All heavy atoms as TSV, in Angstrom:
chain	resi	resn	atom	element	x	y	z
A	1	MET	N	N	-1.459	-9.027	-4.687
A	1	MET	CA	C	-0.066	-8.667	-4.863
A	1	MET	C	C	0.709	-8.997	-3.605
A	1	MET	O	O	0.186	-8.977	-2.513
A	1	MET	CB	C	0.048	-7.186	-5.147
A	1	MET	CG	C	-0.090	-6.824	-6.577
A	1	MET	SD	S	0.502	-5.152	-6.811
A	1	MET	CE	C	-0.882	-4.477	-7.651
A	2	LYS	N	N	1.925	-9.260	-3.788
A	2	LYS	CA	C	2.787	-9.584	-2.656
A	2	LYS	C	C	3.470	-8.325	-2.136
A	2	LYS	O	O	3.477	-7.281	-2.778
A	2	LYS	CB	C	3.854	-10.601	-3.093
A	2	LYS	CG	C	3.291	-11.854	-3.688
A	2	LYS	CD	C	2.644	-12.694	-2.632
A	2	LYS	CE	C	2.142	-13.970	-3.263
A	2	LYS	NZ	N	1.259	-14.694	-2.442
A	3	GLY	N	N	4.053	-8.446	-0.956
A	3	GLY	CA	C	4.722	-7.315	-0.336
A	3	GLY	C	C	5.927	-6.837	-1.122
A	3	GLY	O	O	6.243	-5.647	-1.142
A	4	TRP	N	N	6.617	-7.764	-1.789
A	4	TRP	CA	C	7.809	-7.369	-2.545
A	4	TRP	C	C	7.446	-6.484	-3.725
A	4	TRP	O	O	8.221	-5.633	-4.131
A	4	TRP	CB	C	8.597	-8.592	-3.000
A	4	TRP	CG	C	7.874	-9.438	-4.012
A	4	TRP	CD1	C	7.061	-10.491	-3.763
A	4	TRP	CD2	C	7.891	-9.270	-5.431
A	4	TRP	NE1	N	6.561	-11.000	-4.935
A	4	TRP	CE2	C	7.062	-10.273	-5.987
A	4	TRP	CE3	C	8.531	-8.377	-6.282
A	4	TRP	CZ2	C	6.857	-10.397	-7.347
A	4	TRP	CZ3	C	8.316	-8.506	-7.651
A	4	TRP	CH2	C	7.497	-9.501	-8.162
A	5	LEU	N	N	6.245	-6.668	-4.257
A	5	LEU	CA	C	5.828	-5.844	-5.389
A	5	LEU	C	C	5.586	-4.399	-4.948
A	5	LEU	O	O	5.924	-3.451	-5.661
A	5	LEU	CB	C	4.572	-6.427	-6.026
A	5	LEU	CG	C	4.198	-5.915	-7.410
A	5	LEU	CD1	C	5.361	-6.046	-8.381
A	5	LEU	CD2	C	3.005	-6.664	-7.937
A	6	TYR	N	N	5.022	-4.237	-3.745
A	6	TYR	CA	C	4.853	-2.892	-3.193
A	6	TYR	C	C	6.201	-2.238	-2.934
A	6	TYR	O	O	6.370	-1.040	-3.145
A	6	TYR	CB	C	4.037	-2.933	-1.903
A	6	TYR	CG	C	2.599	-3.297	-2.115
A	6	TYR	CD1	C	2.048	-4.404	-1.498
A	6	TYR	CD2	C	1.782	-2.529	-2.945
A	6	TYR	CE1	C	0.726	-4.742	-1.695
A	6	TYR	CE2	C	0.458	-2.859	-3.150
A	6	TYR	CZ	C	-0.067	-3.972	-2.517
A	6	TYR	OH	O	-1.367	-4.305	-2.719
A	7	SER	N	N	7.163	-3.028	-2.508
A	7	SER	CA	C	8.509	-2.500	-2.294
A	7	SER	C	C	9.132	-2.052	-3.613
A	7	SER	O	O	9.798	-1.021	-3.669
A	7	SER	CB	C	9.402	-3.549	-1.638
A	7	SER	OG	O	8.883	-3.926	-0.397
A	8	LEU	N	N	8.897	-2.824	-4.658
A	8	LEU	CA	C	9.407	-2.460	-5.982
A	8	LEU	C	C	8.796	-1.143	-6.449
A	8	LEU	O	O	9.495	-0.266	-6.956
A	8	LEU	CB	C	9.111	-3.567	-6.994
A	8	LEU	CG	C	9.547	-3.292	-8.433
A	8	LEU	CD1	C	11.061	-3.217	-8.527
A	8	LEU	CD2	C	8.991	-4.346	-9.350
A	9	TYR	N	N	7.478	-0.991	-6.259
A	9	TYR	CA	C	6.829	0.269	-6.610
A	9	TYR	C	C	7.406	1.433	-5.825
A	9	TYR	O	O	7.626	2.518	-6.367
A	9	TYR	CB	C	5.325	0.203	-6.360
A	9	TYR	CG	C	4.553	-0.667	-7.323
A	9	TYR	CD1	C	3.372	-1.276	-6.928
A	9	TYR	CD2	C	4.985	-0.884	-8.620
A	9	TYR	CE1	C	2.649	-2.073	-7.805
A	9	TYR	CE2	C	4.275	-1.678	-9.492
A	9	TYR	CZ	C	3.111	-2.266	-9.083
A	9	TYR	OH	O	2.400	-3.041	-9.945
A	10	ALA	N	N	7.673	1.214	-4.549
A	10	ALA	CA	C	8.230	2.272	-3.706
A	10	ALA	C	C	9.623	2.666	-4.182
A	10	ALA	O	O	9.959	3.859	-4.211
A	10	ALA	CB	C	8.262	1.820	-2.257
A	11	VAL	N	N	10.426	1.701	-4.557
A	11	VAL	CA	C	11.779	2.004	-5.045
A	11	VAL	C	C	11.710	2.780	-6.357
A	11	VAL	O	O	12.443	3.755	-6.551
A	11	VAL	CB	C	12.593	0.697	-5.216
A	11	VAL	CG1	C	13.883	0.937	-5.971
A	11	VAL	CG2	C	12.864	0.073	-3.855
A	12	ILE	N	N	10.817	2.378	-7.246
A	12	ILE	CA	C	10.677	3.087	-8.520
A	12	ILE	C	C	10.225	4.523	-8.278
A	12	ILE	O	O	10.764	5.473	-8.863
A	12	ILE	CB	C	9.705	2.345	-9.453
A	12	ILE	CG1	C	10.320	1.034	-9.915
A	12	ILE	CG2	C	9.328	3.205	-10.651
A	12	ILE	CD1	C	9.365	0.119	-10.641
A	13	LEU	N	N	9.238	4.697	-7.384
A	13	LEU	CA	C	8.788	6.050	-7.058
A	13	LEU	C	C	9.898	6.867	-6.412
A	13	LEU	O	O	10.020	8.072	-6.661
A	13	LEU	CB	C	7.576	5.997	-6.125
A	13	LEU	CG	C	6.247	5.664	-6.773
A	13	LEU	CD1	C	5.178	5.483	-5.706
A	13	LEU	CD2	C	5.844	6.739	-7.749
A	14	ALA	N	N	10.716	6.237	-5.586
A	14	ALA	CA	C	11.820	6.948	-4.936
A	14	ALA	C	C	12.828	7.440	-5.969
A	14	ALA	O	O	13.294	8.583	-5.897
A	14	ALA	CB	C	12.499	6.042	-3.921
A	15	ILE	N	N	13.145	6.598	-6.922
A	15	ILE	CA	C	14.112	6.993	-7.958
A	15	ILE	C	C	13.561	8.151	-8.788
A	15	ILE	O	O	14.262	9.135	-9.051
A	15	ILE	CB	C	14.467	5.784	-8.844
A	15	ILE	CG1	C	15.256	4.758	-8.030
A	15	ILE	CG2	C	15.251	6.207	-10.074
A	15	ILE	CD1	C	15.441	3.425	-8.723
A	16	VAL	N	N	12.295	8.050	-9.166
A	16	VAL	CA	C	11.678	9.122	-9.948
A	16	VAL	C	C	11.614	10.409	-9.143
A	16	VAL	O	O	11.883	11.502	-9.652
A	16	VAL	CB	C	10.273	8.696	-10.436
A	16	VAL	CG1	C	9.523	9.864	-11.051
A	16	VAL	CG2	C	10.387	7.559	-11.432
A	17	SER	N	N	11.281	10.305	-7.849
A	17	SER	CA	C	11.162	11.513	-7.032
A	17	SER	C	C	12.523	12.178	-6.804
A	17	SER	O	O	12.591	13.399	-6.702
A	17	SER	CB	C	10.507	11.189	-5.694
A	17	SER	OG	O	11.369	10.421	-4.885
A	18	ILE	N	N	13.580	11.404	-6.739
A	18	ILE	CA	C	14.915	11.995	-6.575
A	18	ILE	C	C	15.282	12.792	-7.829
A	18	ILE	O	O	15.797	13.907	-7.742
A	18	ILE	CB	C	15.961	10.902	-6.278
A	18	ILE	CG1	C	15.738	10.360	-4.860
A	18	ILE	CG2	C	17.385	11.439	-6.432
A	18	ILE	CD1	C	16.567	9.142	-4.524
A	19	PHE	N	N	14.993	12.219	-9.003
A	19	PHE	CA	C	15.334	12.917	-10.245
A	19	PHE	C	C	14.480	14.156	-10.476
A	19	PHE	O	O	14.941	15.131	-11.053
A	19	PHE	CB	C	15.227	11.973	-11.443
A	19	PHE	CG	C	16.370	11.008	-11.550
A	19	PHE	CD1	C	16.133	9.649	-11.532
A	19	PHE	CD2	C	17.673	11.455	-11.660
A	19	PHE	CE1	C	17.179	8.755	-11.623
A	19	PHE	CE2	C	18.733	10.568	-11.752
A	19	PHE	CZ	C	18.485	9.209	-11.731
A	20	THR	N	N	13.231	14.112	-10.017
A	20	THR	CA	C	12.354	15.263	-10.244
A	20	THR	C	C	12.352	16.244	-9.081
A	20	THR	O	O	11.795	17.337	-9.198
A	20	THR	CB	C	10.912	14.795	-10.500
A	20	THR	OG1	O	10.447	14.067	-9.359
A	20	THR	CG2	C	10.822	13.939	-11.743
A	21	GLY	N	N	12.934	15.871	-7.952
A	21	GLY	CA	C	12.990	16.761	-6.802
A	21	GLY	C	C	11.696	16.800	-6.008
A	21	GLY	O	O	11.454	17.748	-5.256
A	22	GLU	N	N	10.861	15.799	-6.147
A	22	GLU	CA	C	9.556	15.764	-5.466
A	22	GLU	C	C	9.606	14.813	-4.273
A	22	GLU	O	O	8.825	13.859	-4.192
A	22	GLU	CB	C	8.462	15.323	-6.443
A	22	GLU	CG	C	8.214	16.278	-7.562
A	22	GLU	CD	C	7.520	17.545	-7.094
A	22	GLU	OE1	O	6.840	17.513	-6.059
A	22	GLU	OE2	O	7.680	18.572	-7.773
A	23	LEU	N	N	10.469	15.065	-3.327
A	23	LEU	CA	C	10.608	14.166	-2.180
A	23	LEU	C	C	9.383	14.214	-1.266
A	23	LEU	O	O	8.981	13.200	-0.706
A	23	LEU	CB	C	11.874	14.501	-1.394
A	23	LEU	CG	C	13.183	14.216	-2.136
A	23	LEU	CD1	C	14.362	14.667	-1.301
A	23	LEU	CD2	C	13.289	12.762	-2.468
A	24	VAL	N	N	8.783	15.390	-1.109
A	24	VAL	CA	C	7.593	15.499	-0.263
A	24	VAL	C	C	6.447	14.692	-0.864
A	24	VAL	O	O	5.719	14.003	-0.141
A	24	VAL	CB	C	7.191	16.980	-0.076
A	24	VAL	CG1	C	5.889	17.105	0.671
A	24	VAL	CG2	C	8.300	17.742	0.634
A	25	THR	N	N	6.312	14.732	-2.175
A	25	THR	CA	C	5.280	13.946	-2.845
A	25	THR	C	C	5.514	12.463	-2.623
A	25	THR	O	O	4.567	11.703	-2.376
A	25	THR	CB	C	5.267	14.252	-4.358
A	25	THR	OG1	O	5.087	15.647	-4.536
A	25	THR	CG2	C	4.169	13.488	-5.061
A	26	PHE	N	N	6.757	12.029	-2.683
A	26	PHE	CA	C	7.090	10.622	-2.439
A	26	PHE	C	C	6.704	10.210	-1.026
A	26	PHE	O	O	6.122	9.142	-0.817
A	26	PHE	CB	C	8.581	10.383	-2.677
A	26	PHE	CG	C	9.028	9.010	-2.283
A	26	PHE	CD1	C	8.642	7.907	-3.027
A	26	PHE	CD2	C	9.822	8.824	-1.173
A	26	PHE	CE1	C	9.051	6.636	-2.660
A	26	PHE	CE2	C	10.240	7.559	-0.808
A	26	PHE	CZ	C	9.851	6.461	-1.556
A	27	ILE	N	N	6.987	11.056	-0.059
A	27	ILE	CA	C	6.643	10.739	1.331
A	27	ILE	C	C	5.129	10.660	1.500
A	27	ILE	O	O	4.610	9.741	2.150
A	27	ILE	CB	C	7.264	11.786	2.283
A	27	ILE	CG1	C	8.788	11.657	2.265
A	27	ILE	CG2	C	6.736	11.621	3.697
A	27	ILE	CD1	C	9.508	12.787	2.960
A	28	MET	N	N	4.410	11.591	0.902
A	28	MET	CA	C	2.952	11.573	1.004
A	28	MET	C	C	2.360	10.346	0.307
A	28	MET	O	O	1.418	9.737	0.808
A	28	MET	CB	C	2.354	12.854	0.422
A	28	MET	CG	C	2.714	14.107	1.196
A	28	MET	SD	S	2.371	13.987	2.956
A	28	MET	CE	C	0.605	13.911	2.941
A	29	LEU	N	N	2.908	9.951	-0.831
A	29	LEU	CA	C	2.441	8.745	-1.499
A	29	LEU	C	C	2.718	7.513	-0.646
A	29	LEU	O	O	1.931	6.562	-0.643
A	29	LEU	CB	C	3.101	8.598	-2.875
A	29	LEU	CG	C	2.583	9.526	-3.964
A	29	LEU	CD1	C	3.432	9.380	-5.223
A	29	LEU	CD2	C	1.135	9.240	-4.267
A	30	GLY	N	N	3.811	7.522	0.067
A	30	GLY	CA	C	4.115	6.420	0.989
A	30	GLY	C	C	3.075	6.311	2.084
A	30	GLY	O	O	2.617	5.213	2.416
A	31	PHE	N	N	2.688	7.451	2.672
A	31	PHE	CA	C	1.645	7.434	3.701
A	31	PHE	C	C	0.323	6.924	3.138
A	31	PHE	O	O	-0.391	6.146	3.783
A	31	PHE	CB	C	1.445	8.822	4.303
A	31	PHE	CG	C	2.551	9.262	5.220
A	31	PHE	CD1	C	3.008	10.563	5.180
A	31	PHE	CD2	C	3.116	8.394	6.125
A	31	PHE	CE1	C	4.023	10.992	6.028
A	31	PHE	CE2	C	4.127	8.793	6.981
A	31	PHE	CZ	C	4.584	10.102	6.930
A	32	ILE	N	N	-0.006	7.349	1.934
A	32	ILE	CA	C	-1.251	6.902	1.299
A	32	ILE	C	C	-1.204	5.397	1.043
A	32	ILE	O	O	-2.179	4.677	1.292
A	32	ILE	CB	C	-1.505	7.687	-0.001
A	32	ILE	CG1	C	-1.816	9.141	0.321
A	32	ILE	CG2	C	-2.628	7.059	-0.815
A	32	ILE	CD1	C	-1.835	10.055	-0.883
A	33	LEU	N	N	-0.075	4.907	0.567
A	33	LEU	CA	C	0.065	3.479	0.304
A	33	LEU	C	C	-0.075	2.664	1.579
A	33	LEU	O	O	-0.763	1.638	1.603
A	33	LEU	CB	C	1.413	3.192	-0.373
A	33	LEU	CG	C	1.689	1.738	-0.732
A	33	LEU	CD1	C	0.666	1.237	-1.735
A	33	LEU	CD2	C	3.086	1.589	-1.274
A	34	ILE	N	N	0.536	3.111	2.653
A	34	ILE	CA	C	0.425	2.404	3.934
A	34	ILE	C	C	-1.024	2.389	4.410
A	34	ILE	O	O	-1.534	1.360	4.871
A	34	ILE	CB	C	1.355	3.050	4.983
A	34	ILE	CG1	C	2.811	2.772	4.626
A	34	ILE	CG2	C	1.043	2.535	6.386
A	34	ILE	CD1	C	3.799	3.581	5.431
A	35	SER	N	N	-1.711	3.512	4.287
A	35	SER	CA	C	-3.114	3.585	4.698
A	35	SER	C	C	-3.982	2.644	3.877
A	35	SER	O	O	-4.842	1.943	4.421
A	35	SER	CB	C	-3.640	5.008	4.549
A	35	SER	OG	O	-2.917	5.886	5.354
A	36	LEU	N	N	-3.769	2.623	2.573
A	36	LEU	CA	C	-4.560	1.744	1.715
A	36	LEU	C	C	-4.293	0.273	2.010
A	36	LEU	O	O	-5.210	-0.557	1.976
A	36	LEU	CB	C	-4.293	2.050	0.241
A	36	LEU	CG	C	-4.864	3.363	-0.264
A	36	LEU	CD1	C	-4.418	3.621	-1.701
A	36	LEU	CD2	C	-6.368	3.380	-0.166
A	37	LEU	N	N	-3.061	-0.075	2.317
A	37	LEU	CA	C	-2.740	-1.457	2.670
A	37	LEU	C	C	-3.426	-1.860	3.973
A	37	LEU	O	O	-3.922	-2.984	4.100
A	37	LEU	CB	C	-1.228	-1.652	2.792
A	37	LEU	CG	C	-0.457	-1.650	1.482
A	37	LEU	CD1	C	1.042	-1.685	1.753
A	37	LEU	CD2	C	-0.863	-2.840	0.649
A	38	ASN	N	N	-3.469	-0.939	4.939
A	38	ASN	CA	C	-4.157	-1.225	6.199
A	38	ASN	C	C	-5.657	-1.406	5.972
A	38	ASN	O	O	-6.264	-2.317	6.541
A	38	ASN	CB	C	-3.901	-0.114	7.222
A	38	ASN	CG	C	-2.495	-0.138	7.754
A	38	ASN	OD1	O	-1.838	-1.168	7.743
A	38	ASN	ND2	N	-2.032	1.000	8.217
A	39	ILE	N	N	-6.254	-0.562	5.152
A	39	ILE	CA	C	-7.679	-0.684	4.843
A	39	ILE	C	C	-7.948	-2.008	4.134
A	39	ILE	O	O	-8.910	-2.720	4.450
A	39	ILE	CB	C	-8.149	0.509	3.986
A	39	ILE	CG1	C	-8.115	1.796	4.813
A	39	ILE	CG2	C	-9.541	0.264	3.420
A	39	ILE	CD1	C	-8.304	3.058	3.994
A	40	HIS	N	N	-7.084	-2.355	3.192
A	40	HIS	CA	C	-7.259	-3.597	2.434
A	40	HIS	C	C	-7.188	-4.819	3.349
A	40	HIS	O	O	-8.026	-5.719	3.258
A	40	HIS	CB	C	-6.201	-3.684	1.339
A	40	HIS	CG	C	-6.253	-4.936	0.537
A	40	HIS	ND1	N	-7.274	-5.222	-0.316
A	40	HIS	CD2	C	-5.403	-5.986	0.484
A	40	HIS	CE1	C	-7.055	-6.391	-0.875
A	40	HIS	NE2	N	-5.926	-6.883	-0.400
A	41	SER	N	N	-6.219	-4.858	4.230
A	41	SER	CA	C	-6.094	-6.017	5.127
A	41	SER	C	C	-7.278	-6.094	6.095
A	41	SER	O	O	-7.763	-7.191	6.396
A	41	SER	CB	C	-4.768	-5.973	5.885
A	41	SER	OG	O	-4.705	-4.831	6.704
A	42	THR	N	N	-7.772	-4.960	6.560
A	42	THR	CA	C	-8.935	-4.955	7.447
A	42	THR	C	C	-10.168	-5.471	6.721
A	42	THR	O	O	-10.932	-6.277	7.268
A	42	THR	CB	C	-9.198	-3.538	7.982
A	42	THR	OG1	O	-8.037	-3.067	8.643
A	42	THR	CG2	C	-10.369	-3.519	8.932
A	43	LEU	N	N	-10.376	-5.045	5.481
A	43	LEU	CA	C	-11.520	-5.514	4.709
A	43	LEU	C	C	-11.427	-7.015	4.429
A	43	LEU	O	O	-12.443	-7.722	4.439
A	43	LEU	CB	C	-11.648	-4.739	3.405
A	43	LEU	CG	C	-12.121	-3.295	3.544
A	43	LEU	CD1	C	-12.076	-2.590	2.191
A	43	LEU	CD2	C	-13.509	-3.235	4.135
A	44	LYS	N	N	-10.226	-7.526	4.199
A	44	LYS	CA	C	-10.059	-8.962	3.989
A	44	LYS	C	C	-10.406	-9.739	5.255
A	44	LYS	O	O	-11.026	-10.800	5.185
A	44	LYS	CB	C	-8.633	-9.269	3.550
A	44	LYS	CG	C	-8.377	-8.927	2.092
A	44	LYS	CD	C	-6.952	-9.169	1.695
A	44	LYS	CE	C	-6.691	-10.646	1.542
A	44	LYS	NZ	N	-5.341	-10.921	1.011
A	45	GLU	N	N	-10.032	-9.211	6.414
A	45	GLU	CA	C	-10.373	-9.874	7.673
A	45	GLU	C	C	-11.881	-9.875	7.897
A	45	GLU	O	O	-12.448	-10.885	8.317
A	45	GLU	CB	C	-9.681	-9.174	8.840
A	45	GLU	CG	C	-8.196	-9.394	8.906
A	45	GLU	CD	C	-7.550	-8.605	10.028
A	45	GLU	OE1	O	-8.261	-8.175	10.962
A	45	GLU	OE2	O	-6.327	-8.423	9.975
A	46	ILE	N	N	-12.543	-8.760	7.608
A	46	ILE	CA	C	-13.999	-8.680	7.762
A	46	ILE	C	C	-14.686	-9.662	6.823
A	46	ILE	O	O	-15.642	-10.347	7.205
A	46	ILE	CB	C	-14.490	-7.235	7.518
A	46	ILE	CG1	C	-13.989	-6.317	8.631
A	46	ILE	CG2	C	-16.007	-7.187	7.404
A	46	ILE	CD1	C	-14.233	-4.845	8.379
A	47	LEU	N	N	-14.211	-9.763	5.591
A	47	LEU	CA	C	-14.781	-10.710	4.633
A	47	LEU	C	C	-14.619	-12.142	5.119
A	47	LEU	O	O	-15.544	-12.953	5.025
A	47	LEU	CB	C	-14.123	-10.534	3.267
A	47	LEU	CG	C	-14.599	-11.466	2.162
A	47	LEU	CD1	C	-16.073	-11.196	1.849
A	47	LEU	CD2	C	-13.745	-11.288	0.921
A	48	LYS	N	N	-13.461	-12.457	5.658
A	48	LYS	CA	C	-13.206	-13.808	6.174
A	48	LYS	C	C	-14.153	-14.130	7.324
A	48	LYS	O	O	-14.735	-15.224	7.380
A	48	LYS	CB	C	-11.754	-13.918	6.640
A	48	LYS	CG	C	-11.377	-15.273	7.154
A	48	LYS	CD	C	-9.928	-15.298	7.584
A	48	LYS	CE	C	-9.583	-16.632	8.226
A	48	LYS	NZ	N	-8.216	-16.649	8.734
A	49	ILE	N	N	-14.354	-13.181	8.229
A	49	ILE	CA	C	-15.258	-13.389	9.364
A	49	ILE	C	C	-16.694	-13.555	8.884
A	49	ILE	O	O	-17.421	-14.439	9.356
A	49	ILE	CB	C	-15.137	-12.217	10.362
A	49	ILE	CG1	C	-13.781	-12.246	11.037
A	49	ILE	CG2	C	-16.258	-12.264	11.388
A	49	ILE	CD1	C	-13.464	-11.010	11.860
A	50	ASN	N	N	-17.113	-12.750	7.920
A	50	ASN	CA	C	-18.477	-12.860	7.388
A	50	ASN	C	C	-18.704	-14.188	6.679
A	50	ASN	O	O	-19.783	-14.766	6.767
A	50	ASN	CB	C	-18.787	-11.695	6.448
A	50	ASN	CG	C	-19.052	-10.408	7.189
A	50	ASN	OD1	O	-19.364	-10.414	8.375
A	50	ASN	ND2	N	-18.908	-9.299	6.490
A	51	LYS	N	N	-17.704	-14.678	5.961
A	51	LYS	CA	C	-17.840	-15.969	5.291
A	51	LYS	C	C	-17.954	-17.097	6.310
A	51	LYS	O	O	-18.689	-18.058	6.104
A	51	LYS	CB	C	-16.656	-16.223	4.364
A	51	LYS	CG	C	-16.765	-15.493	3.051
A	51	LYS	CD	C	-15.635	-15.896	2.135
A	51	LYS	CE	C	-15.771	-15.228	0.788
A	51	LYS	NZ	N	-14.690	-15.621	-0.134
A	52	GLU	N	N	-17.225	-16.998	7.425
A	52	GLU	CA	C	-17.291	-18.022	8.461
A	52	GLU	C	C	-18.654	-18.023	9.143
A	52	GLU	O	O	-19.164	-19.081	9.514
A	52	GLU	CB	C	-16.187	-17.809	9.495
A	52	GLU	CG	C	-14.809	-18.112	8.987
A	52	GLU	CD	C	-13.717	-17.760	9.974
A	52	GLU	OE1	O	-14.032	-17.201	11.043
A	52	GLU	OE2	O	-12.541	-18.031	9.670
A	53	LYS	N	N	-19.269	-16.861	9.288
A	53	LYS	CA	C	-20.581	-16.772	9.928
A	53	LYS	C	C	-21.670	-17.381	9.044
A	53	LYS	O	O	-22.620	-17.953	9.531
A	53	LYS	CB	C	-20.938	-15.322	10.241
A	53	LYS	CG	C	-20.188	-14.756	11.400
A	53	LYS	CD	C	-20.640	-13.343	11.690
A	53	LYS	CE	C	-19.875	-12.771	12.868
A	53	LYS	NZ	N	-20.302	-11.384	13.153
A	54	VAL	N	N	-21.530	-17.250	7.734
A	54	VAL	CA	C	-22.544	-17.758	6.811
A	54	VAL	C	C	-22.511	-19.281	6.783
A	54	VAL	O	O	-23.540	-19.936	6.701
A	54	VAL	CB	C	-22.328	-17.177	5.386
A	54	VAL	CG1	C	-23.199	-17.875	4.369
A	54	VAL	CG2	C	-22.606	-15.692	5.395
A	55	ASP	N	N	-21.335	-19.852	6.842
A	55	ASP	CA	C	-21.211	-21.329	6.750
A	55	ASP	C	C	-21.662	-22.026	7.986
A	55	ASP	O	O	-21.923	-21.764	8.992
A	55	ASP	CB	C	-19.761	-21.739	6.462
A	55	ASP	CG	C	-19.336	-21.284	5.072
A	55	ASP	OD1	O	-20.247	-21.100	4.233
A	55	ASP	OD2	O	-18.133	-21.136	4.846
């Protein structure tokens, strides 16, 4: 997925959280999303390094 798609998800969640009054939940989901993106990028880097070592 591209970065713009994550932004779209964040905007949709923001709109829903404003209507439901769950702003704290929106903020916590944002932190979780950022953490998962960092983990994902780190795992991709490790995979790239491991593939280079095998070749």
